[in-house]
C-alpha positions in Angstrom: 129.0 192.1 55.0 126.8 189.2 54.0 127.6 185.7 54.6 129.1 183.9 51.5 127.3 181.0 52.6 123.7 182.8 51.7 125.0 182.6 47.6 126.1 178.8 47.8 122.3 178.9 49.4 120.6 180.6 46.4 122.7 178.8 43.9 121.3 175.4 45.4 118.2 176.4 45.6 118.2 177.2 41.9 119.2 174.2 40.8 116.9 172.7 42.7 113.4 174.6 41.8 115.0 174.4 37.7 115.3 170.3 38.9 118.7 170.0 37.3 119.6 167.0 39.1 122.5 166.3 38.4 123.5 169.3 39.8 121.8 169.0 43.3 124.2 166.2 43.2 127.5 167.9 42.6 126.5 170.4 45.9 125.1 167.3 47.9 127.7 165.5 50.1 127.6 162.0 49.8 127.1 161.4 53.3 124.3 164.2 53.0 121.3 164.0 55.6 118.1 165.7 56.1 116.0 165.3 58.7 112.1 166.6 59.1 109.9 166.4 61.7 107.9 163.1 61.6 104.7 164.6 62.2 105.1 166.4 58.8 103.5 164.9 55.9 107.4 164.7 54.5 108.8 163.8 57.6 111.5 161.5 58.1 115.4 160.8 57.4 116.5 161.5 53.7 120.1 160.2 52.7 122.0 161.2 49.6 120.6 162.5 46.3 118.0 159.9 46.4 116.8 160.7 49.3 117.1 164.4 48.7 114.9 163.8 45.6 112.4 162.4 47.6 111.9 164.8 49.8 111.5 167.6 47.3 109.3 165.7 45.5 107.0 165.2 48.7 107.9 168.7 49.6 106.2 170.1 46.2 103.3 167.6 46.6 102.5 168.9 50.3 102.2 172.7 49.3 101.5 172.4 45.1 104.6 174.4 45.3 107.7 174.5 42.3 109.4 176.8 43.8 111.4 177.9 47.3 110.4 181.1 47.4 108.2 180.8 50.9 111.1 179.4 52.9 113.6 180.8 55.5 116.7 181.0 55.8 118.6 181.3 58.7 122.7 182.2 59.4 124.4 182.0 62.7 125.7 185.2 63.6 128.1 183.8 66.5 129.2 181.3 63.2 129.8 182.2 59.9 130.7 179.2 58.8 127.0 177.8 59.1 
């Protein structure tokens, strides 16, 4: 049985790639935080929608990419909520 969170992730990725910032905001928790290792070009702490949009702009620029098809998805086997 497929983890239902994969469908949520797929929907999120599709709105990010489409640049639908209003829908991204609808999907993020208001207290959303993204931590990226400081050694990365886009390293740092990104908070909320504004932070995520700043991150994704830096991510696209770093990889000269307009998609997330080369990223990995990790699913917890022991906890289907993750």
